[in-house]
KOLDO-863260 format. One record per residue: residue number from 1; chain; x, y, z of N, C-alpha, C in turn; residue in three letters. Coordinates in pm, whole numbers, plus 50000, padded with zeros to 5 digits. Layout:
N
NUM, A, X, Y, Z, X, Y, Z, X, Y, Z, Ala
...
REM end
This chain:
167
1, A, 71776, 95747, 96009, 71721, 95798, 95959, 71726, 95649, 95902, Met
2, A, 71573, 95624, 95889, 71554, 95473, 95803, 71624, 95387, 95674, Val
3, A, 71600, 95536, 95570, 71683, 95505, 95472, 71778, 95484, 95502, Ile
4, A, 71849, 95608, 95615, 71988, 95550, 95615, 71987, 95421, 95617, Gln
5, A, 72005, 95339, 95726, 72039, 95236, 95809, 71927, 95062, 95684, Leu
6, A, 71849, 95141, 95548, 71909, 95030, 95493, 71933, 95060, 95346, Leu
7, A, 71969, 95137, 95355, 72093, 95236, 95244, 72164, 95067, 95241, Ala
8, A, 72312, 95085, 95410, 72306, 95004, 95480, 72352, 94879, 95572, Lys
9, A, 72187, 94875, 95564, 72125, 94683, 95618, 72192, 94658, 95447, Val
10, A, 72092, 94689, 95287, 72121, 94668, 95161, 72268, 94607, 95049, Thr
11, A, 72387, 94705, 95139, 72534, 94692, 95143, 72517, 94560, 95149, Ala
12, A, 72564, 94499, 95312, 72597, 94331, 95359, 72477, 94253, 95360, His
13, A, 72331, 94274, 95333, 72268, 94167, 95337, 72162, 94217, 95214, Cys
14, A, 72135, 94207, 95089, 72035, 94209, 94992, 71940, 94111, 95005, Pro
15, A, 71977, 93992, 95088, 71881, 93907, 94986, 71724, 93846, 95112, Glu
16, A, 71747, 93919, 95161, 71640, 93989, 95200, 71498, 94079, 95181, Pro
17, A, 71558, 94100, 95140, 71431, 94172, 95023, 71455, 94197, 94903, Phe
18, A, 71451, 94050, 94846, 71417, 94043, 94784, 71363, 93856, 94753, Val
19, A, 71291, 93841, 94925, 71162, 93744, 94922, 71139, 93751, 94886, Thr
20, A, 71028, 93587, 94856, 70864, 93614, 94829, 70749, 93734, 94917, Lys
21, A, 70791, 93794, 94985, 70712, 93845, 95142, 70737, 93932, 95075, Glu
22, A, 70845, 94023, 95130, 70898, 94195, 95072, 70975, 94216, 94887, Leu
23, A, 71038, 94159, 94864, 71012, 94137, 94785, 71015, 94307, 94646, Gly
24, A, 70858, 94250, 94627, 70826, 94392, 94585, 70776, 94461, 94596, Glu
25, A, 70704, 94506, 94772, 70647, 94617, 94808, 70770, 94701, 94837, Lys
26, A, 70909, 94613, 94846, 71048, 94714, 94875, 71016, 94752, 94732, Phe
27, A, 71027, 94706, 94614, 71087, 94727, 94574, 70987, 94852, 94467, Ala
28, A, 70843, 94836, 94464, 70775, 94980, 94536, 70763, 95128, 94550, Gln
29, A, 70830, 95024, 94739, 70792, 95127, 94787, 71012, 95290, 94724, Ala
30, A, 71055, 95214, 94762, 71225, 95263, 94658, 71190, 95290, 94549, Ile
31, A, 71152, 95249, 94449, 71052, 95302, 94311, 70970, 95503, 94333, Asn
32, A, 70838, 95424, 94421, 70774, 95572, 94476, 70880, 95641, 94492, Phe
33, A, 70930, 95645, 94601, 71000, 95742, 94653, 71191, 95820, 94564, Cys
34, A, 71204, 95766, 94477, 71242, 95768, 94405, 71187, 95918, 94233, Leu
35, A, 71084, 95862, 94181, 71011, 95853, 94127, 70993, 96054, 94199, Asp
36, A, 70891, 96054, 94319, 70870, 96153, 94361, 71019, 96211, 94334, Gln
37, A, 71078, 96256, 94440, 71166, 96335, 94383, 71236, 96377, 94247, Leu
38, A, 71212, 96299, 94111, 71302, 96317, 94039, 71227, 96381, 93961, Thr
39, A, 71022, 96345, 93966, 70972, 96438, 93884, 70907, 96547, 93943, Thr
40, A, 70848, 96680, 93852, 70828, 96742, 93827, 70720, 96818, 93941, Gln
41, A, 70624, 96755, 94066, 70604, 96768, 94126, 70684, 96766, 94258, Lys
42, A, 70736, 96639, 94238, 70924, 96602, 94285, 70958, 96732, 94379, Gly
43, A, 71006, 96768, 94282, 71184, 96917, 94243, 71093, 97048, 94282, Leu
44, A, 70975, 97035, 94233, 70841, 97165, 94258, 70817, 97168, 94459, Lys
45, A, 70893, 97069, 94529, 70843, 97054, 94626, 70902, 97139, 94750, Phe
46, A, 70837, 97219, 94829, 70942, 97234, 94869, 70852, 97306, 95062, Lys
47, A, 70938, 97313, 95098, 70985, 97283, 95244, 70991, 97409, 95321, Ile
48, A, 70903, 97514, 95484, 70995, 97617, 95482, 71133, 97614, 95666, Lys
49, A, 71140, 97467, 95668, 71199, 97473, 95774, 71244, 97321, 95754, Asn
50, A, 71302, 97300, 95654, 71343, 97126, 95658, 71428, 97041, 95695, Pro
51, A, 71498, 97071, 95779, 71546, 97112, 95930, 71478, 97062, 95995, Glu
52, A, 71345, 97090, 96024, 71288, 97090, 96160, 71238, 96986, 96147, Arg
53, A, 71189, 96875, 96011, 71103, 96780, 95980, 71247, 96714, 95910, Phe
54, A, 71333, 96714, 95931, 71493, 96618, 95892, 71433, 96567, 95750, Tyr
55, A, 71410, 96695, 95695, 71381, 96692, 95498, 71497, 96732, 95413, Phe
56, A, 71578, 96545, 95399, 71693, 96625, 95308, 71676, 96557, 95215, Glu
57, A, 71672, 96580, 95045, 71637, 96506, 94969, 71743, 96477, 94871, Pro
58, A, 71885, 96585, 94849, 71960, 96490, 94840, 72061, 96413, 94870, Lys
59, A, 71973, 96409, 95045, 72113, 96259, 95106, 71992, 96138, 95075, Glu
60, A, 71874, 96162, 95046, 71789, 96088, 95071, 71797, 96034, 94867, Leu
61, A, 71769, 96081, 94797, 71854, 96064, 94667, 71972, 95920, 94616, Leu
62, A, 72084, 96031, 94769, 72122, 95912, 94792, 72184, 95804, 94876, Val
63, A, 72057, 95782, 94976, 72133, 95637, 95001, 71976, 95546, 94920, Asn
64, A, 71877, 95625, 94851, 71784, 95538, 94769, 71849, 95495, 94660, Leu
65, A, 72013, 95594, 94607, 72051, 95522, 94490, 72181, 95424, 94549, Val
66, A, 72214, 95409, 94640, 72337, 95354, 94739, 72212, 95132, 94710, Thr
67, A, 72152, 95198, 94733, 71986, 95119, 94784, 72066, 95092, 94643, Met
68, A, 71965, 95120, 94529, 71965, 95061, 94425, 72085, 94973, 94335, Tyr
69, A, 72199, 95058, 94374, 72366, 95053, 94322, 72395, 94891, 94447, Ala
70, A, 72337, 94850, 94557, 72364, 94823, 94592, 72299, 94613, 94573, Asn
71, A, 72181, 94653, 94536, 72109, 94514, 94447, 72065, 94550, 94324, Met
72, A, 72188, 94584, 94243, 72125, 94563, 94107, 72259, 94459, 94098, Ala
73, A, 72320, 94403, 94220, 72316, 94223, 94088, 72251, 94157, 94078, His
74, A, 72162, 94160, 94178, 72011, 94079, 94212, 71934, 94050, 94056, Leu
75, A, 71890, 93968, 93994, 71804, 93919, 93863, 71667, 93963, 93992, Glu
76, A, 71619, 93913, 94073, 71526, 93954, 94128, 71420, 94088, 94134, Thr
77, A, 71572, 94136, 94256, 71533, 94267, 94257, 71517, 94398, 94082, Phe
78, A, 71617, 94311, 94058, 71568, 94405, 93930, 71438, 94362, 93828, Arg
79, A, 71383, 94271, 93893, 71239, 94165, 93792, 71143, 94271, 93799, Val
80, A, 71152, 94249, 93965, 71036, 94392, 94084, 71054, 94508, 94043, Asn
81, A, 71156, 94615, 93990, 71147, 94666, 93993, 71075, 94739, 93852, Val
82, A, 71133, 94704, 93755, 71054, 94677, 93585, 70887, 94611, 93589, Val
83, A, 70841, 94562, 93718, 70726, 94471, 93752, 70633, 94624, 93801, Met
84, A, 70743, 94679, 93873, 70635, 94774, 93913, 70519, 94846, 93826, Asp
85, A, 70451, 94903, 93829, 70301, 94879, 93700, 70376, 95113, 93775, Gly
86, A, 70332, 95080, 93871, 70254, 95271, 93872, 70429, 95382, 93912, Arg
87, A, 70544, 95263, 94015, 70639, 95453, 93929, 70716, 95380, 93907, Ser
88, A, 70719, 95269, 93793, 70808, 95234, 93841, 70849, 95255, 93615, Tyr
89, A, 70908, 95391, 93635, 70952, 95419, 93410, 71145, 95426, 93424, Ser
90, A, 71136, 95448, 93267, 71264, 95470, 93230, 71249, 95609, 93264, Asp
91, A, 71167, 95668, 93202, 71186, 95854, 93283, 71252, 95901, 93388, Glu
92, A, 71166, 95797, 93497, 71234, 95856, 93641, 71339, 95803, 93709, Thr
93, A, 71379, 95739, 93603, 71537, 95675, 93615, 71611, 95768, 93534, Phe
94, A, 71608, 95806, 93434, 71697, 95908, 93358, 71751, 96006, 93399, Asp
95, A, 71587, 96006, 93466, 71640, 96159, 93550, 71689, 96209, 93663, Lys
96, A, 71664, 96105, 93764, 71746, 96021, 93842, 71933, 96072, 93773, Ala
97, A, 71961, 96019, 93669, 72131, 95999, 93584, 72135, 96114, 93610, Val
98, A, 72056, 96166, 93540, 72087, 96347, 93451, 72099, 96418, 93585, Lys
99, A, 71984, 96395, 93737, 72056, 96471, 93904, 72175, 96411, 93923, Ile
100, A, 72181, 96331, 93916, 72399, 96252, 93970, 72440, 96308, 93900, Leu
101, A, 72404, 96322, 93788, 72595, 96415, 93705, 72590, 96519, 93621, Asn
102, A, 72412, 96592, 93724, 72427, 96772, 93716, 72534, 96822, 93822, Ser
103, A, 72686, 96934, 93784, 72729, 96969, 93915, 72592, 97055, 93951, Thr
104, A, 72523, 97117, 93932, 72482, 97277, 93961, 72385, 97163, 94124, Lys
105, A, 72324, 97035, 94103, 72286, 97014, 94242, 72333, 96929, 94267, Lys
106, A, 72524, 96914, 94292, 72534, 96792, 94309, 72546, 96773, 94453, Asn
107, A, 72453, 96670, 94362, 72448, 96580, 94480, 72515, 96399, 94501, Val
108, A, 72614, 96460, 94639, 72714, 96336, 94674, 72723, 96239, 94695, Ala
109, A, 72779, 96122, 94593, 72652, 96023, 94587, 72838, 95996, 94586, Val
110, A, 72840, 95857, 94615, 72988, 95809, 94570, 72998, 95748, 94406, Glu
111, A, 73138, 95800, 94380, 73104, 95761, 94231, 73100, 95518, 94181, Glu
112, A, 73049, 95439, 94256, 73070, 95299, 94197, 72933, 95302, 94233, Glu
113, A, 72867, 95392, 94358, 72745, 95435, 94386, 72674, 95431, 94214, Ala
114, A, 72683, 95554, 94216, 72622, 95621, 94074, 72695, 95552, 93987, Arg
115, A, 72817, 95465, 93870, 72879, 95425, 93822, 72746, 95246, 93828, Glu
116, A, 72715, 95187, 93944, 72657, 95098, 93929, 72465, 95128, 93923, Lys
117, A, 72420, 95262, 93947, 72306, 95282, 93916, 72222, 95328, 93821, Phe
118, A, 72391, 95364, 93726, 72365, 95411, 93595, 72297, 95291, 93499, Glu
119, A, 72404, 95175, 93502, 72438, 95049, 93487, 72277, 94991, 93488, Val
120, A, 72236, 94973, 93624, 72066, 94970, 93637, 72048, 95011, 93662, Leu
121, A, 72047, 95169, 93555, 71949, 95193, 93485, 71889, 95198, 93336, Ala
122, A, 71994, 95072, 93282, 71979, 95080, 93136, 71990, 94957, 93069, Gly
123, A, 71939, 94873, 93205, 71964, 94761, 93240, 71826, 94734, 93282, Lys
124, A, 71815, 94823, 93330, 71674, 94769, 93351, 71596, 94886, 93252, Leu
125, A, 71609, 94909, 93213, 71485, 94973, 93090, 71487, 94821, 92913, Lys
126, A, 71616, 94779, 92915, 71582, 94594, 92840, 71531, 94512, 92913, Glu
127, A, 71456, 94599, 92984, 71402, 94422, 93072, 71284, 94473, 93082, Ala
128, A, 71296, 94582, 93049, 71119, 94680, 93018, 71063, 94642, 92876, Lys
129, A, 71200, 94610, 92798, 71122, 94570, 92646, 71156, 94462, 92669, Lys
130, A, 71167, 94330, 92693, 71157, 94236, 92713, 71064, 94213, 92767, Val
131, A, 71040, 94207, 92893, 70895, 94208, 92988, 70741, 94304, 92847, Ala
132, A, 70781, 94305, 92803, 70698, 94422, 92678, 70722, 94364, 92566, Ala
133, A, 70766, 94236, 92521, 70812, 94160, 92411, 70730, 94063, 92440, Arg
134, A, 70776, 94015, 92603, 70640, 93876, 92689, 70583, 93865, 92611, Glu
135, A, 70506, 94049, 92690, 70353, 94028, 92686, 70226, 94028, 92566, Glu
136, A, 70348, 94123, 92525, 70281, 94072, 92423, 70301, 93975, 92308, Val
137, A, 70368, 93834, 92328, 70389, 93766, 92254, 70274, 93670, 92332, Ser
138, A, 70289, 93668, 92458, 70179, 93570, 92558, 70010, 93627, 92502, Thr
139, A, 70015, 93729, 92526, 69873, 93805, 92495, 69812, 93741, 92334, Leu
140, A, 69948, 93746, 92215, 69929, 93684, 92100, 69863, 93507, 92070, Phe
141, A, 69919, 93433, 92190, 69990, 93300, 92179, 69781, 93302, 92256, Tyr
142, A, 69737, 93410, 92401, 69614, 93384, 92409, 69496, 93387, 92298, Leu
143, A, 69500, 93510, 92204, 69438, 93524, 92110, 69390, 93455, 92031, Asn
144, A, 69598, 93412, 92097, 69478, 93268, 91851, 69387, 93154, 92038, Lys
145, A, 69492, 93105, 92053, 69423, 93027, 92139, 69283, 93039, 92190, Ser
146, A, 69248, 93172, 92123, 69107, 93185, 92136, 68970, 93178, 92075, Phe
147, A, 69107, 93243, 91927, 69057, 93210, 91797, 69034, 93131, 91805, Leu
148, A, 69163, 92998, 91785, 69101, 92783, 91777, 68984, 92812, 91849, Ile
149, A, 69019, 92792, 91987, 68877, 92772, 91963, 68703, 92753, 91943, Leu
150, A, 68745, 92975, 91970, 68617, 93009, 91871, 68539, 92945, 91809, Tyr
151, A, 68658, 92913, 91664, 68642, 92853, 91506, 68555, 92730, 91601, Leu
152, A, 68646, 92647, 91671, 68636, 92453, 91646, 68493, 92500, 91652, Phe
153, A, 68432, 92598, 91791, 68325, 92548, 91896, 68215, 92615, 91678, Tyr
154, A, 68245, 92695, 91649, 68188, 92715, 91546, 68146, 92645, 91507, Ser
155, A, 68213, 92614, 91470, 68170, 92435, 91369, 68130, 92324, 91478, Leu
156, A, 68175, 92354, 91594, 68096, 92222, 91618, 67971, 92236, 91687, Ile
157, A, 67915, 92453, 91631, 67778, 92454, 91675, 67658, 92397, 91545, Ser
158, A, 67744, 92447, 91375, 67611, 92407, 91309, 67691, 92316, 91250, Thr
159, A, 67756, 92210, 91246, 67731, 92099, 91227, 67575, 91955, 91276, Met
160, A, 67527, 91929, 91183, 67374, 91853, 91207, 67411, 91805, 91338, Pro
161, A, 67315, 91763, 91348, 67314, 91707, 91519, 67213, 91536, 91514, Gln
162, A, 67290, 91445, 91560, 67254, 91258, 91566, 67202, 91274, 91698, Arg
163, A, 67121, 91211, 91628, 67028, 91169, 91771, 67137, 91092, 91866, Asn
164, A, 67163, 91054, 91983, 67200, 90909, 91977, 67105, 90822, 91951, Ser
165, A, 67027, 90801, 91996, 66942, 90660, 92025, 66881, 90665, 91911, Trp
166, A, 66865, 90698, 91775, 66807, 90681, 91618, 67008, 90612, 91550, Ile
167, A, 66966, 90492, 91573, 67087, 90490, 91445, 67039, 90477, 91292, Leu
REM end
């Protein structure tokens, strides 16, 4: 299974997954998978013969959590995860943590990976708040700059024009 391989590769060599060429797409892909597995739509998704299609949602979730845990120490990875506007949400990570800690779901993930994932979820929430504040700050700055330019233009356009050839 490709996801198992990625989980093992990220444990030993995570740097290629945060490069400019691959970083954003990798974060978007695993965010999408996590979102699909943990949302209501994903939880209700049933396959008649999952063995036939090698569909094992618990194992898939374990591998995704392992990848997140392996990459959690990389700031670039965390930024890429948070900046994914399509699939990232705090609720998705909260739901994943809830599933991991549920005794009913019986998801067998290593304790170290679970702890790293929970810490990562908290860091991502904080990073999302900081990004939102920076976005508001940037928008305020841009609006302020636009207002200054507009006022300057208004001031210039209302001034009487002098002909430069008449002194």
